N, C-alpha and C positions, 0 to 999 in steps of 0.2 A: 504494500500500500504506500503510495506516494503522499508524503506529508506536505500540505500547503506551506508556502514561505511568505511571511509578512515582513516587508521592508517598512520600517517606521522609525519615528523619532520621539523620544520621550518629551521633547520640547514642543511638539506639534499637537494642538487640540484635535485635529482631524485624525491623526494617528491614534490618539487616545480613544476616540469613538470606535475605531476599528478593533483595537485591542480589547476594549470592554465587551463588545459584541461577541467576539470569539471566546473570551473568558466566560461570559455569562452562559453561552451555549455549550461550554465545555468541549469545544472542538480543538483537537490537537493540531498545532501548527508550530513551525519554527519561526521565531521572531529574530530578525536581524536589525539591530540598532544602526541607524544611518545618521550621520551628521548632515543636517539639511544644508549647511554651507559648503559641503564638499560631496555632492551626490556622485555615485558611481555612474559610469557611462550608460549602463543598462537600466538605471533607475532615474527617471526624469521628474517624477512627482511622488510625494508621500501623502498618505500611505499607498502601498502597492502590494496587492495580494497575488502571488504567483501560484497558479493552479496548473495541472497538466493540460497543455494546449490552450490556456486562457490566462489573461492578465486583467485584474480589476484594479483601477487606479483612482477610485472615488470612495471615500469613507462610508457614504450612505449606501452605495452599491455593494460594498463589502458587508455592511450590516444586513442588507436584503439577502445576499447570498447566504449569510450565516443563518438567517431566519428560515430560509427555504430548506435548510438541512435539519432544523429543529423547530417545526411549526407549533408543536405543543407548548412551547415556552411563551408564545404570544408576546414577543419582544416588541413587535411593531404593530400598531393598531390596524384593523381591517379597513376602517374608514377615516376620512380626513376630518379634523376638527375645524369648525368655522368660527 
């Protein structure tokens, strides 16, 4: 089984959202701490979740992907609040 890799920074609020979603859902992943001032060539934005054959580079999209793996947790509401 391939473990997803999350490139993130502890200094970035968006990275924190992604980390918390993965932690809450108890999904196993490898977290690679990246300095936002010196990004690696393959990492252009943080957070970035690397999956087999797919990259997700938005914290909300990462949270949605996480929820799709554990829908019973109801992390994200089904309807929008007005």
